[in-house]
C-alpha positions as MATLAB code, in Angstrom:
seq = 'XXXXXXXXXXXXXXXXXXXXXXXXXXXXXXXXXXXXXXXXXXXXXXXXXXXXXXXXXXXXXXXXXXXXXXXXXXXXXXXXXXXXXXXXXXXXXXXXXXXXXXXXXXXXXXXXXXXXXXXXXXXXXXXXXXXXXXXXXXXXXXXXXXXXXXXXXXXXXXXXXXXXXXXXXXXXXXXXXXXXXXXXXXXXXXXXXXXXXXXXXXXXXXXXXXXXXXXXXXXXXXXXXXXXXXXXXXXXXXXXXXXXXXXXXXXXXXXXXXXXXXXXXXXXXXXXXXXXXXXXXXXXXXXXXXXXXXXXXXXXXXXXXXXXXXXXXXXXXXXXXXXXXXXXXXXXXXXXXXXXXXXXXXXX';
ca = [
       0.000    0.000    0.000;
       1.309    3.468   -0.918;
       2.096    5.639    2.045;
       0.121    8.890    2.037;
       2.043   12.078    2.682;
       0.737   15.578    3.276;
       2.275   18.383    1.239;
       1.748   21.842    2.793;
       0.111   24.286    0.385;
       1.661   27.695   -0.435;
       4.478   26.988    2.007;
       6.951   29.710    1.012;
       4.148   32.207    0.484;
       2.852   31.445    3.986;
       6.230   32.057    5.623;
       6.571   35.350    3.762;
       3.007   36.411    4.587;
       3.550   35.681    8.291;
       6.830   37.650    8.113;
       8.403   34.927   10.279;
      11.370   36.190   12.276;
      13.832   34.630   14.747;
      12.462   34.634   18.263;
       8.879   35.148   17.133;
       5.777   33.548   18.634;
       3.263   31.982   16.260;
       0.020   30.021   16.312;
      -0.897   27.362   13.760;
      -4.637   26.906   14.296;
      -4.812   23.839   12.033;
      -1.470   22.149   12.598;
      -2.495   18.975   10.715;
       0.507   17.037    9.432;
       2.880   19.716   10.717;
       4.225   20.934    7.361;
       3.572   24.642    7.902;
       4.468   24.322   11.592;
       7.890   22.832   10.805;
       8.677   25.666    8.386;
       7.557   28.306   10.902;
       9.770   26.805   13.612;
      12.722   26.567   11.236;
      12.483   30.207   10.160;
      11.789   31.505   13.693;
      14.878   29.784   15.069;
      16.658   30.595   17.313;
      14.180   31.352   20.042;
      10.947   30.902   18.116;
       7.847   29.397   19.726;
       4.775   27.794   18.190;
       1.372   26.909   19.589;
      -0.208   24.241   17.379;
      -3.937   23.524   17.575;
      -5.943   20.784   15.873;
      -9.363   19.265   16.543;
      -8.234   15.953   15.048;
      -6.328   13.879   17.663;
      -4.842   11.612   14.983;
      -3.439   14.604   13.082;
      -1.975   15.961   16.305;
      -0.197   12.661   17.023;
       1.363   12.722   13.558;
       2.427   16.343   14.008;
       3.992   15.502   17.361;
       6.026   12.653   15.824;
       7.195   14.983   13.068;
       8.007   18.041   15.180;
       8.825   16.975   18.744;
      12.221   15.347   18.002;
      13.492   18.631   16.535;
      11.548   21.335   18.379;
      10.412   19.790   21.678;
      11.243   22.910   23.701;
       9.736   25.310   21.167;
       6.319   23.846   20.432;
       3.105   23.293   22.361;
       0.477   21.074   20.686;
      -3.155   21.255   21.846;
      -6.023   18.967   20.831;
      -8.889   21.429   20.569;
     -10.961   23.331   18.028;
      -9.743   26.779   16.996;
     -13.148   28.170   17.933;
     -11.665   28.136   21.473;
      -8.578   30.105   20.372;
      -8.628   32.828   23.026;
      -9.354   30.457   25.903;
      -6.424   28.288   24.788;
      -4.087   31.281   24.607;
      -5.178   32.534   28.013;
      -4.742   29.090   29.585;
      -1.209   28.669   28.247;
      -0.224   32.354   28.505;
       0.541   32.438   24.783;
      -0.271   35.977   23.649;
       0.287   38.425   22.094;
       1.869   36.699   19.097;
       3.670   37.706   15.915;
       1.487   35.651   13.599;
      -1.548   33.359   13.360;
      -2.161   30.856   10.563;
      -5.394   29.133    9.529;
      -5.007   26.458    6.815;
      -8.628   25.463    6.332;
      -8.275   22.530    3.957;
      -8.553   18.824    4.652;
      -5.202   17.101    4.745;
      -4.255   14.205    2.488;
      -3.987   12.090    5.640;
      -7.625   12.766    6.551;
      -8.859   12.147    3.015;
      -7.057    8.811    2.793;
      -8.253    7.492    6.171;
     -10.941    4.888    5.389;
     -12.610    5.299    8.783;
     -13.197    9.044    8.519;
     -15.614    9.167    5.599;
     -14.331   12.404    4.090;
     -13.780   10.977    0.607;
     -15.988    9.078   -1.859;
     -12.929    7.602   -3.585;
     -13.149    4.641   -1.199;
     -16.042    3.032    0.652;
     -16.163    4.296    4.233;
     -18.651    4.947    7.038;
     -20.412    8.306    6.773;
     -18.626   10.066    9.621;
     -16.819   13.296    8.568;
     -16.108   14.494   12.127;
     -12.830   16.295   12.770;
     -12.911   14.995   16.350;
     -14.417   11.730   17.639;
     -15.731   13.731   20.622;
     -18.271   15.494   18.400;
     -21.827   14.193   18.707;
     -23.237   14.456   15.197;
     -21.979   12.570   12.135;
     -22.760   12.858    8.443;
     -24.830    9.673    8.750;
     -26.981   11.371   11.402;
     -27.700   14.284    9.062;
     -28.354   12.111    6.016;
     -30.646    9.676    7.828;
     -32.560   11.848   10.314;
     -32.907   15.377    8.896;
     -36.046   16.360    7.025;
     -35.939   16.707    3.262;
     -36.184   20.502    3.408;
     -33.441   20.803    6.032;
     -31.159   18.469    4.115;
     -31.756   20.378    0.867;
     -30.982   23.647    2.678;
     -27.638   22.282    3.912;
     -26.649   21.157    0.409;
     -27.646   24.505   -1.107;
     -26.120   26.716    1.606;
     -22.870   24.898    2.372;
     -22.305   23.152   -0.964;
     -23.820   25.720   -3.334;
     -25.410   22.688   -4.981;
     -27.867   23.565   -7.788;
     -29.616   20.182   -7.522;
     -29.992   20.244   -3.736;
     -33.737   19.523   -3.698;
     -33.489   16.600   -6.102;
     -30.513   15.108   -4.238;
     -32.247   15.478   -0.859;
     -35.401   13.829   -2.218;
     -33.464   10.836   -3.542;
     -31.459   10.490   -0.328;
     -34.723   10.273    1.630;
     -35.975    7.543   -0.721;
     -32.807    5.467   -0.285;
     -32.554    5.641    3.509;
     -30.745    4.250    5.372;
     -27.611    5.605    3.687;
     -24.590    4.217    5.527;
     -21.494    4.572    3.340;
     -19.647    7.145    1.251;
     -19.946    5.113   -1.958;
     -23.690    4.693   -1.477;
     -24.163    8.426   -0.978;
     -21.927    9.310   -3.924;
     -23.882    6.889   -6.106;
     -27.197    8.536   -5.173;
     -25.835   11.972   -6.060;
     -24.344   10.747   -9.324;
     -27.604    9.111  -10.369;
     -29.507   12.284   -9.499;
     -27.295   14.635  -11.487;
     -26.770   12.119  -14.298;
     -24.458   13.201  -17.100;
     -24.356   16.832  -15.988;
     -20.700   16.618  -14.915;
     -18.142   19.370  -14.861;
     -14.504   19.374  -13.804;
     -15.347   17.909  -10.400;
     -17.162   14.726   -9.385;
     -20.941   15.264   -8.990;
     -20.778   14.330   -5.290;
     -18.054   16.861   -4.399;
     -20.431   19.649   -3.372;
     -22.643   17.304   -1.357;
     -19.681   15.952    0.605;
     -18.389   19.489    1.190;
     -21.779   20.610    2.496;
     -22.127   17.690    4.903;
     -18.583   18.107    6.229;
     -19.151   21.820    6.868;
     -22.449   21.099    8.629;
     -21.013   18.308   10.786;
     -18.084   20.433   11.973;
     -19.813   23.856   11.980;
     -16.840   25.098    9.990;
     -18.141   28.469    8.808;
     -19.572   29.463   12.179;
     -16.356   28.463   13.946;
     -14.223   30.331   11.399;
     -16.163   33.563   11.894;
     -15.738   33.303   15.660;
     -12.036   32.407   15.513;
     -11.144   35.278   13.170;
     -12.597   37.783   15.655;
     -10.634   36.190   18.485;
      -7.406   36.184   16.467;
      -7.382   39.973   16.189;
      -7.111   40.390   19.976;
      -4.390   37.741   20.206;
      -2.130   39.479   17.670;
       0.403   42.022   18.823;
       0.988   45.263   16.916;
       2.086   44.473   13.340;
       1.345   40.778   13.928;
       0.126   38.947   10.830;
      -3.118   37.051   10.282;
      -2.825   34.548    7.411;
      -5.692   32.382    6.146;
      -5.586   29.745    3.399;
      -9.050   28.761    2.156;
     -10.166   26.249   -0.445;
     -13.696   27.159   -1.473;
     -15.713   30.304   -2.051;
     -17.712   30.167    1.191;
     -14.587   30.241    3.376;
     -12.802   32.775    1.193;
     -15.819   35.108    1.221;
     -15.908   35.092    5.028;
     -12.172   35.794    5.275;
     -12.217   38.530    2.628;
     -15.204   40.323    4.131;
     -13.817   40.070    7.669;
     -10.410   41.486    6.740;
     -11.908   44.296    4.672;
     -14.322   45.271    7.427;
     -11.636   45.235   10.121;
      -9.447   47.438    7.907;
     -12.060   50.233    7.985;
     -12.599   52.937   10.576;
     -16.310   53.068    9.806;
     -18.652   50.259    8.777;
     -21.871   52.266    8.677;
     -24.048   51.844    5.563;
     -23.238   54.335    2.770;
     -26.596   56.080    3.181;
     -25.900   56.957    6.842;
     -25.519   60.763    7.211;
     -22.760   60.352    9.812;
     -20.819   57.605   11.530;
     -22.601   56.048   14.503;
     -20.801   52.685   14.655;
     -17.677   53.815   16.555;
     -15.803   51.068   14.727;
     -12.024   51.532   14.520;
      -9.717   49.673   12.171;
      -7.828   46.817   13.824;
      -6.209   45.402   10.669;
      -4.377   46.613    7.593;
      -4.529   44.592    4.385;
      -0.931   43.501    3.899;
      -1.770   42.369    0.369;
      -4.898   43.499   -1.445;
      -4.412   40.799   -4.055;
      -5.280   37.219   -3.138;
      -2.280   34.867   -3.318;
      -2.720   31.606   -5.259;
      -0.436   28.636   -6.049;
       1.955   28.819   -8.981;
       1.406   26.547  -11.998;
       4.407   24.510  -10.821;
       2.876   23.905   -7.375;
      -0.468   22.901   -8.897;
       1.352   20.456  -11.179;
       3.197   18.757   -8.306;
       0.321   19.075   -5.815;
      -3.037   19.146   -7.672;
      -4.954   19.510   -4.395;
      -3.517   23.026   -4.068;
      -5.312   24.300   -7.187;
      -8.218   25.929   -5.340;
      -6.159   27.454   -2.500;
      -6.373   31.184   -1.786;
      -4.188   32.964    0.758;
      -5.144   36.279    2.342;
      -3.050   38.254    4.811;
      -3.675   41.212    7.104;
      -1.577   43.017    9.695;
      -2.634   44.109   13.187;
      -2.728   47.832   13.861;
      -3.356   49.679   17.112;
      -6.172   52.180   17.062;
      -5.968   55.446   18.950;
      -8.148   54.354   21.873;
      -6.012   51.264   22.525;
      -2.861   53.384   22.567;
      -4.214   55.976   25.000;
      -5.803   53.332   27.228;
      -2.410   51.685   27.607;
      -0.440   54.894   28.229;
      -2.994   56.648   30.462;
      -4.219   53.763   32.623;
      -0.722   52.499   33.360;
       0.956   55.934   33.492;
       3.303   55.106   30.617;
       5.077   58.054   29.016;
       3.660   59.208   25.681;
       6.819   58.194   23.832;
       6.931   54.691   25.358;
       7.186   52.176   22.518;
       5.324   48.980   23.475;
       5.076   47.745   19.862;
       1.977   45.862   20.970;
       3.870   43.140   22.857;
       2.477   42.558   26.316;
       0.482   45.783   25.928;
      -0.995   46.176   29.454;
      -4.478   47.370   28.486;
      -4.930   44.596   25.954;
      -3.764   41.917   28.362;
      -6.052   43.166   31.093;
      -9.016   43.266   28.713;
      -8.405   39.687   27.615;
      -7.924   38.308   31.103;
     -11.048   39.991   32.476;
     -13.118   38.775   29.524;
     -11.970   35.161   29.502;
     -10.875   34.379   33.074;
     -14.332   33.054   33.890;
     -13.906   30.419   31.210;
];
């Protein structure tokens, strides 16, 4: 049997976007097989530190075997979902940081695992959970949800044009217990209307997103990441489909504005202040060479933003703690920010 390996996507571009520097502190929110993490640790040496998070315990074990022998004193690996990012950072006193990475794609290791049910290329149980501790599986959704609710999931999370027809046929074929069975139902429903991707791709994407609440968790984690970053710290997100990329793009653009009031508003009433600066207005995509050697990278999009301090944060820090006006904190261990975080999350 061929051994499956995971090739990190946009590796050099990620290191450049994070502006990795020796002695820096970084968070990899989806450490996976450890490819990006290893490169971050290498480029932040000497003195660099990395907090690696992953909801998948199997992925974390593989990352530990890959990284611990070389960076045991520089890395902390946590089995958790990145939706709990701030609580994790508070618990392990790992903030502010120089950079935070989200690589939102499934790894080759997850796709090739027969027991996980992420892929229709092999017959597997309909699971699709990132963590075995999660309650709901894809089989639960497919076999217990109403036709309308199932169709809504396929349309919303898979952008599937034939969502109603697919949902109707799934209901008729219940119980649906395996990936091949589900893929066959979708393929029969869509028939010969095939594009560049397999007919079941959107259905599997939709179910995986629903099982793991991926979009909801991403929106929450992005907001938390801003407060974890120090001044000029970088937020880097690699996404693989339009739903994720749209959330990331809209979030970064909104947080780069001082006002988010609707255009028709006569004056600003939102009191919103920019917390990010777009470090690159152009989305970064893989080169033709990378796509050739790693076809799974073809849909990847990287976006990067940089943390800025707004005026109120600066004056809160200098006034409340009697710091001189010319004191240069550069955002690291900024007292007001630390106090705000600890008060907010200590109860958790």
